[in-house]
C-alpha positions as CSV (number, residue, x, y, z in Angstrom):
1,M,-26.5,-8.4,0.4
2,E,-23.6,-6.2,-0.9
3,C,-25.1,-5.6,-4.0
4,R,-28.6,-5.2,-2.3
5,H,-27.0,-2.5,0.5
6,F,-25.3,-0.5,-2.7
7,L,-28.7,-0.4,-4.5
8,S,-30.6,0.9,-1.4
9,N,-30.2,4.5,-2.0
10,V,-30.9,4.2,-5.8
11,T,-34.4,5.5,-6.9
12,L,-35.8,5.2,-10.2
13,Q,-38.0,7.5,-11.9
14,A,-40.0,7.0,-14.8
15,N,-39.9,9.2,-17.9
16,V,-36.3,10.3,-16.9
17,T,-33.3,9.8,-18.9
18,D,-30.3,7.7,-17.3
19,I,-26.8,9.3,-17.4
20,W,-23.6,8.1,-16.4
21,Q,-21.9,10.5,-13.7
22,W,-18.2,10.4,-12.6
23,L,-18.5,10.9,-8.8
24,P,-15.2,12.5,-8.3
25,D,-16.1,15.2,-10.4
26,I,-19.8,15.2,-11.0
27,T,-19.8,18.9,-13.0
28,G,-16.7,18.5,-15.0
29,G,-17.2,14.6,-15.7
30,Y,-14.5,11.9,-16.4
31,T,-11.3,13.5,-17.3
32,L,-7.7,11.9,-17.3
33,R,-6.7,14.3,-14.7
34,T,-9.4,13.5,-12.4
35,C,-8.7,9.8,-12.8
36,Y,-5.1,10.6,-12.3
37,Q,-5.4,12.5,-9.1
38,L,-8.2,9.8,-7.9
39,L,-5.5,7.1,-8.4
40,T,-2.5,8.9,-6.6
41,T,-4.1,10.5,-3.7
42,Q,-6.0,6.8,-3.0
43,D,-3.4,5.2,-1.3
44,D,-3.3,7.5,1.7
45,T,-7.1,7.6,1.7
46,L,-7.1,3.7,2.1
47,L,-4.5,3.5,4.5
48,D,-5.9,6.0,6.8
49,G,-8.9,4.0,7.1
50,T,-7.1,1.0,7.7
51,E,-4.4,2.3,9.8
52,N,-5.8,1.3,13.2
53,K,-5.8,-2.2,12.4
54,I,-2.1,-2.5,12.2
55,W,-1.3,-1.0,15.8
56,H,-3.1,-0.8,19.4
57,P,-3.2,2.9,20.4
58,Q,-1.5,1.8,23.7
59,V,1.2,0.3,22.0
60,P,4.3,2.9,21.5
61,L,4.5,3.5,17.6
62,K,8.5,2.8,18.1
63,V,7.1,-0.9,18.6
64,S,4.8,-1.5,15.8
65,L,6.9,-3.2,12.8
66,A,3.7,-2.6,10.6
67,W,3.8,1.3,11.6
68,R,7.7,1.7,11.2
69,L,7.3,-0.4,7.6
70,L,4.7,1.6,6.1
71,R,6.5,4.7,6.9
72,D,10.0,3.6,5.8
73,R,11.3,3.9,9.4
74,L,13.4,0.7,9.7
75,P,17.2,0.9,9.6
76,T,17.4,-0.5,5.9
77,R,20.6,0.3,4.7
78,N,19.1,2.8,2.5
79,N,18.0,4.9,5.3
80,L,21.2,4.3,7.1
81,L,23.0,5.6,3.8
82,T,20.5,8.7,3.9
83,R,21.0,9.7,7.5
84,G,25.0,9.4,6.4
85,I,25.5,6.2,8.8
86,I,27.0,4.3,6.3
87,S,28.8,4.8,3.2
88,A,27.5,4.3,-0.5
89,T,29.6,1.0,-1.0
90,D,27.9,-0.5,2.0
91,S,24.4,0.2,0.9
92,N,23.7,-2.9,-1.0
93,C,21.0,-5.8,0.1
94,V,22.2,-8.0,3.0
95,A,21.4,-10.9,0.7
96,E,24.1,-9.9,-1.6
97,C,22.0,-9.6,-4.6
98,R,23.4,-6.2,-5.6
99,Q,20.6,-4.2,-5.0
100,L,20.0,-0.9,-2.8
101,E,18.3,-2.4,0.3
102,S,15.3,-0.7,0.7
103,V,12.1,-1.9,2.7
104,E,10.2,-2.5,-0.6
105,H,13.4,-4.2,-1.7
106,L,13.6,-6.4,1.5
107,F,10.0,-7.1,1.7
108,L,8.6,-7.2,-1.7
109,Q,11.2,-7.5,-4.6
110,C,14.5,-9.2,-3.1
111,N,14.8,-12.7,-4.9
112,I,16.5,-14.3,-2.1
113,F,14.2,-13.1,0.6
114,A,10.7,-13.6,-1.6
115,K,11.2,-17.1,-1.2
116,V,11.1,-16.6,2.5
117,W,8.1,-14.7,2.2
118,Q,6.4,-17.2,0.0
119,Q,7.1,-20.2,2.6
120,V,5.8,-18.1,5.2
121,R,2.4,-17.2,3.4
122,F,2.1,-21.0,2.3
123,W,2.7,-21.7,6.2
124,I,-0.2,-19.4,7.5
125,G,-2.6,-20.3,4.4
126,V,-2.5,-17.0,2.6
127,S,-1.8,-16.4,-1.1
128,G,-1.6,-13.1,-3.0
129,V,0.0,-11.2,-5.4
130,D,3.3,-9.2,-4.6
131,H,3.4,-5.5,-5.1
132,Y,6.0,-2.9,-5.5
133,R,5.2,-0.7,-2.8
134,L,4.1,-1.6,0.3
135,R,1.2,0.5,0.8
136,D,-0.3,-1.4,-2.1
137,H,0.5,-4.7,-0.6
138,F,-1.0,-3.7,2.7
139,V,-4.2,-2.2,1.0
């Protein structure tokens, strides 16, 4: 059904040569520049369309963990260091893995916490691939 829906706008014409078109830039065609621009701007576009799935409009933004997580608004040691609340010597991960404690590190990259998230995914019956950026993981 998805394929049929995708092809519903296609019109076949007799005696017309088929051509390939790069939809992001129909006039200029495919270039590395247009491909790079598409890839580097895609995260925000995809996230904007799915943002309403992570919080309800009546819930204050301060309460929504997912909203704060995706915008790097959690009080990680990296954020506390950036705001001058703690010193650089106190910025390592709480799991004592000697890495800078950032949102990506705590939720995706830390070897200690990765085991916890793996168990959570197993518990709720979800399998997946871990990304290095939270936006990629969410999308």
